[in-house]
N, C-alpha and C positions, 0 to 999 in steps of 0.2 A: 610578775610585772617589774621591768626595769627602769630605774630611775635615771634619766638622761639630763644633765645640766650644762647650760652654757658656760663658758665658751666651748664650742664644738671643736673637735679636732679630727684629723684622719685616724689617729690612733683610737679614739673613741668609737668612731664609725666602724673601723675594722673588727671590733669585738661583737658587733651586732650581726645576727643571723636572720635569715628569711624566716618570717613567721612570728617573730618575737614581739610581744606587746610591751610598748614603751610609754612612759609618761614623761613629758618634756617640760623643763623649766628654763625659760630664757626668751631671747629675742628672735623673732622671725619677721620676714617681709611678706607682705601679700602682693601678688602681681597676677593679672590675667592676660588675655590675648593682646590687647591694644598696648599695654605698658611693655610687654614682652617685645613687640615690634620696635618700639622706640629704643629700648635698652640695646637690642642687637644692632639698630642703626648707629648708635653711638659707638659701640665697639667696633663696627666695620669702618667708622669715620675716624677712628682712633681718637676719640674724645673721652674725657673723664666722666665716669658714671656719677650721677647725683647721689649715690649711696654705695657703700663698700660691700661687694658680694663675696669677698674672700672668706671662706669658712662659714658662710651663713646658709640659711634655709629659705626658699621661697615656698609660700603656701598659695596654691592656685585657689583664690578666694576673692570675691567682691563683696565686702561686708556691707550689710544693711545699715542704714543710719541708726544711731542710738535713740532709744526712747528716753524720755526726761529722767535723769538720775542714774542712767546706765552708761557703761563705757562704750558699748557697741550694741548693735542689733544683731540678728542672726548672721552667722559667718561660717556656713558649711562649705565643704570642698567643691571645686568646679572639676569637670572631666579633664583628667591630665593630658589625655592624648591630643588635645587642642594645642598644647605647648610643645609638642614633640619636635616640631621643626626648630625650636629655639634652644631646647635643653642642652644638646651637645655643646654648642658654643658657650653657653654659661658655665658649663662644668669645666670646660676647657680654660675659662678665664677666672677659675677659682671658687666658683659656687660649690658648696659641700653637697647639697641635696635639695630635694623638692618633696612637697606634701600635696596630696590631691585624692583622686579616687579613680579607680579603673585601670586597665592594662596600658603598658607603654610600648612604643614600637621597638623593633629589634635594634634599630640604631641608637635609640636611648639606653637601652640594655648594654650595649657595646660601650657606649661613652661612660656609663656608671662604671663598668669595670675597668676601662682605660685610665679613668681620673680618680679611681677609688672614691666614688661618691654613693649616695644612697637615695632610695625613693621610699618615702612613707606614705601609707594610706590612712586616712582617717574616716571617721563615721559619717556616711552620707545620710542625709534626712535629719541629722541632729544639730542643725545651725544654732538653734537656741540654746542647746545644752553646751556646745562648743563655746558660745559667746560668754557663758559663765567663767570659763578658764582664761579669758582675756582681761588682764588686770590694768593694761594701759594700751592706748592706741594714739599713734601720731601719723599725720600726714607727712610723707617723705618727699614725693614729687609727682608731676603729672596731674595737678589738681583738676586740670580741665576734664579729665576722664571720669569725674564723679566717683562712684563706688569702685571703678576699675583703676583708680590711682594707685600708686604704691604707698602702702601703710606700713609702719613698723608696729608689731604687737609685742608686749611683754606678757607671757602666758606662764601659768602655773598648772601643773598636773594636766598638760595638753595631752589627750590619749591619741597614740599613734600605733601602727602596725608596720613592721619592717616588710614592705611589700617587695622590694629588690634590694639585695644586700650588695656590698662592694664586689663580691665575686660574680655577680650577675644571676644569683639564684632568685627565683621569683615564685611568688605564692600562687600566681596565676598559672604558671607552668606546672606547679606541684599539684594544683587542683584538677588537672586534666586527666 
């Protein structure tokens, strides 16, 4: 198991290889479909984003509300393919990588290679377990989207698998 700590850099990402298991300590953002649409619109309109994506990770997750005394409710991954239309543009604009579940389109794989990004997968069906790794949660923007708003998470020992590395090697292709 590889320990990966923020701040993330392209140099750190280039050392990771398809299939490696990682635990991550640091900050990541959550965003799903509707938040992605708004982010892309801001980029297309040449407007400043409400948060800095440079060198950051976006976790495809819509976290459940926290129970009393908890930081967050269950926060499992969303199917990544739903964000494929948005991912190349975000990588082009400095996003380092994404976290989710499932395969990505060929366009996303090519963008990961072109921009030296990365795609991590995390464990589906384990939202309550993943929530235990979230130490802090803050609303960042798009509050009107409810659980699909953008949040920042501070995570400790957040389990990830390198699903597509910066060379475009994919665990999904390897398993065929």
